[in-house]
C-alpha positions in Angstrom: 0.0 0.0 0.0 1.6 3.3 -1.1 1.8 6.4 1.0 0.3 9.7 -0.2 2.8 12.1 1.5 6.5 12.4 1.9 8.8 14.6 4.1 12.4 15.5 4.7 13.5 13.9 7.9 15.8 15.6 10.4 18.7 13.9 8.8 17.7 15.4 5.5 16.9 12.1 3.8 13.7 11.8 1.8 11.4 9.5 3.7 7.8 8.5 4.2 5.7 10.9 6.2 4.5 9.4 9.5 0.8 9.9 10.4 -0.4 10.0 14.0 -3.8 10.2 15.7 -3.9 11.7 19.2 -7.0 11.6 21.3 -7.8 14.4 23.7 -5.4 16.6 21.7 -7.0 19.9 22.5 -5.3 20.4 25.9 -2.7 19.1 28.3 -0.4 16.3 27.2 -2.5 15.7 24.1 -1.8 19.3 22.8 1.9 19.1 23.9 2.3 15.8 22.0 0.6 17.2 18.9 3.1 20.1 18.9 6.2 18.0 19.4 5.2 15.3 16.9 4.4 18.0 14.3 7.9 19.5 14.9 9.3 16.1 14.0 7.6 16.2 10.6 4.7 13.9 11.6 1.3 14.6 10.1 -1.0 14.8 13.2 -4.7 14.3 13.4 -6.1 15.8 16.5 -9.1 13.7 17.7 -11.2 16.0 19.8 -14.7 16.0 21.2 -15.4 19.7 21.0 -15.2 21.6 17.7 -14.7 25.0 19.4 -11.9 23.8 21.8 -10.4 21.7 19.0 -10.2 24.6 16.6 -8.6 26.8 19.2 -6.0 24.1 20.0 -5.4 23.5 16.3 -4.5 27.1 15.8 -2.2 27.0 18.8 -0.5 23.8 17.7 0.2 25.2 14.2 1.6 28.4 15.7 3.9 26.7 18.2 5.0 23.9 15.9 5.5 25.9 12.8 3.8 23.0 10.9 0.7 23.1 8.7 0.5 19.3 8.7 -2.0 19.2 11.6 -5.7 18.8 11.3 -8.8 18.5 13.5 -11.2 15.6 13.3 -14.1 15.3 15.8 -14.3 12.2 18.0 -16.2 11.8 21.2 -14.9 8.8 23.1 -18.0 8.8 25.2 -20.1 8.0 22.1 -19.6 4.8 20.1 -21.3 6.2 17.0 -18.9 9.2 17.0 -15.9 6.9 17.2 -17.2 4.9 14.2 -17.7 8.1 12.2 -14.2 9.3 13.0 -12.7 6.0 11.9 -14.7 6.1 8.6 -13.6 9.7 7.9 -10.0 8.9 8.7 -9.8 5.9 6.5 -11.4 7.8 3.6 -8.3 10.0 3.7 -5.5 7.9 5.0 -4.8 4.2 4.3 -2.0 4.1 6.8 -1.6 5.0 10.5 1.9 4.9 12.1 1.0 6.1 15.6 -2.2 5.9 17.6 -1.7 7.8 20.9 -4.6 7.0 23.2 -4.1 10.0 25.4 -7.6 11.3 26.4 -8.8 10.6 29.9 -11.4 11.7 32.5 -11.7 11.6 36.2 -15.3 11.9 37.4 -16.0 13.1 41.0 -19.6 12.0 40.6 -21.0 9.1 38.7 -22.0 10.0 35.1 -22.7 7.9 32.1 -21.6 8.0 28.5 -24.1 8.3 25.6 -24.2 4.5 25.5 -24.8 4.0 29.2 -21.3 3.2 30.4 -19.9 4.7 33.6 -17.8 7.6 32.3 -14.3 6.7 33.5 -14.4 3.2 32.1 -16.4 4.3 29.1 -14.0 7.0 27.9 -10.7 5.8 29.3 -11.0 2.2 28.3 -14.0 1.3 26.2 -13.8 4.3 23.9 -10.1 3.7 23.2 -10.7 -0.1 23.0 -13.2 0.4 20.1 -11.1 3.1 18.4 -7.9 1.0 18.5 -9.7 -2.1 17.1 -11.3 -0.1 14.3 -7.9 1.4 13.3 -6.0 -1.9 13.2 -6.2 -2.1 9.5 -4.3 1.2 8.8 -1.9 0.3 11.7 -1.1 -3.0 10.2 -0.6 -1.3 6.8 2.1 0.9 8.3 5.8 0.1 8.1 5.8 -0.2 11.9 2.6 0.8 13.6 2.5 1.8 17.3 -0.3 2.0 19.8 0.6 4.1 22.8 -1.9 4.3 25.7 -1.6 6.7 28.5 -2.3 4.7 31.7 -1.4 5.7 35.3 0.2 4.3 38.4 -3.3 4.4 39.8 -3.8 1.0 38.2 -2.1 -0.4 41.4 -5.3 0.5 43.3 -7.5 -0.8 40.6 -9.8 -3.9 40.3 -12.0 -4.9 37.4 -15.4 -5.2 39.0 -16.9 -7.7 36.6 -19.9 -8.1 38.9 -20.6 -4.4 38.6 -18.2 -2.8 36.0 -20.1 0.4 35.7 -20.2 0.9 39.5 -23.9 1.3 39.8 -23.4 0.4 43.4 -20.8 2.1 45.6 -19.3 4.5 43.1 -16.4 6.7 44.1 -13.9 8.6 42.1 -10.8 6.6 43.1 -12.4 3.2 42.4 -13.7 4.3 39.0 -10.5 5.9 37.8 -8.2 3.1 39.2 -10.4 0.5 37.5 -10.2 2.3 34.1 -6.4 2.6 34.4 -6.0 -1.1 35.2 -8.1 -1.8 32.2 -5.7 0.3 30.1 -2.8 -1.9 31.2 -4.6 -5.2 30.7 -5.9 -4.0 27.3 -2.3 -3.1 26.2 -0.9 -6.5 27.2 -3.7 -8.4 25.5 -3.5 -6.3 22.4 0.3 -6.9 22.2 -0.4 -10.7 22.5 -3.0 -10.6 19.7 -0.6 -8.6 17.5 2.2 -11.1 18.0 4.0 -11.7 14.7 3.0 -8.4 13.2 5.0 -5.1 13.1 2.5 -3.3 15.3 3.5 -2.7 18.9 1.3 -1.8 21.9 2.7 -0.2 25.0 1.4 2.0 27.8 2.8 4.7 29.9 2.5 6.3 33.4 3.2 10.0 32.7 3.7 10.9 36.3 1.8 13.6 38.2 1.0 16.2 35.5 -0.8 19.5 35.8 -3.6 19.1 33.2 -7.3 19.9 33.1 -8.3 16.3 33.9 -10.7 16.4 36.8 -11.6 20.1 36.2 -15.3 20.7 35.3 -15.2 22.8 32.2 -18.7 24.1 32.8 -18.5 25.1 36.5 -14.7 25.4 36.9 -14.8 23.1 39.9 -11.3 21.8 40.7 -9.5 24.6 39.0 -8.4 26.4 42.1 -6.9 23.3 43.6 -5.1 22.6 40.3 -3.6 26.1 40.3 -2.4 25.6 43.9 -0.7 22.3 43.1 0.8 23.3 39.7 4.2 24.1 41.1 4.6 20.6 42.4 3.4 18.9 39.2 5.1 18.1 35.9 4.2 20.3 32.9 2.2 18.7 30.1 5.3 18.9 28.0 7.3 16.9 30.6 4.4 14.5 31.1 4.3 13.8 27.4 7.9 12.9 27.0 7.6 9.2 27.6 4.6 8.8 25.3 6.5 10.7 22.6 9.5 8.4 23.1 7.2 5.3 22.7 5.8 6.9 19.6 9.0 7.6 17.7 12.1 5.9 19.2 13.6 3.5 16.6 15.1 1.3 19.3 11.6 0.5 20.5 10.5 -1.0 17.1 10.3 -4.5 18.6 9.2 -3.6 22.2 5.6 -4.4 22.9 3.3 -5.2 25.8 5.3 -3.1 28.3 4.5 -0.4 30.9 6.8 2.6 30.8 7.6 5.3 33.3 10.3 8.0 32.6 11.2 6.2 29.4 12.0 2.9 31.2 10.1 -0.4 31.4 8.6 -0.9 34.8 7.7 -4.1 36.6 3.9 -4.5 36.8 2.0 -5.7 39.7 0.8 -9.4 39.3 -2.9 -8.3 38.8 -1.8 -6.3 35.7 0.0 -9.4 34.3 -3.0 -11.7 34.8 -3.6 -13.3 31.3 -7.0 -14.7 32.3 -8.2 -11.3 33.5 -6.9 -9.6 30.3 -8.8 -12.1 28.1 -11.9 -11.8 30.2 -11.8 -8.0 30.0 -11.2 -8.2 26.2 -14.2 -10.5 25.6 -16.4 -8.3 27.9 -15.3 -5.1 26.1 -16.1 -6.6 22.7 -19.6 -7.3 23.8 -20.0 -3.8 25.2 -18.8 -2.0 22.0 -20.4 -4.5 19.5 -17.4 -6.0 17.8 -16.5 -9.7 17.3 -13.9 -11.2 19.6 -11.3 -12.1 16.9 -8.4 -13.8 18.7 -5.8 -13.7 16.0 -4.8 -11.3 13.2 -5.3 -14.2 10.8 -9.0 -14.0 11.5 -9.0 -10.4 10.3 -7.5 -11.6 7.0 -3.9 -10.8 7.6 -1.8 -13.9 7.1 1.7 -13.0 8.3 
């Protein structure tokens, strides 16, 4: 499959232009990642929920990167139909995807549901990215070396997949919901890597550290903003928080590294519950049912004979 675009790399050698999709690209680490990847000559598609905030971020990204190879495409990870529309629009324009950076995330202080009735943390942080990634496997597999990078969190250590009540209709609290979604991110990454074994697509996740972003701040009421401003001096900047995700997205030495959890650009040992193969398979099967896709266990079942 031929590429449409080309670029001059930093070394000055004519090469193939890389294409990246970044979710939650309108602020925080997503915006920082957009700017840095664009500076490296990558064509970046900013996948954002809000047209207004997305357009403002698009202008900012172009200004700070000096690149015009950035575009906005709307995608609401809390709405399965929106994710499907995004993928359809993306594939109409681009047959190949080099990097999928699953960056978007929410922390809900009160229980709220997505358009499809999922608890918001699990629905956006895990199920939205689960569907998006699965629907983008074709262009990722068509890339010279596709990469899926998912922003997880050290909060996975406090997490448990509540299969008896995954949407926490009983006993919701913010820590339980967020930690569950972050453990799901790690289990998803490991199972995705296993299912992509034998291909050139890798899947890794990252703990960015304590980063001063707008996550947890209510955009309508401003609730949480005062606390965030007070703590900012003690947090990493979005640019610092994005460093490891960018490393996973581009570093040539990681071409064969998959199924790993990174912190500060180094592989970290996972807690046993995050390495539980049975839990990962169970979560994958459950997730397929929730988002309405078949549970295809091998790439061969998708028609890719390696």
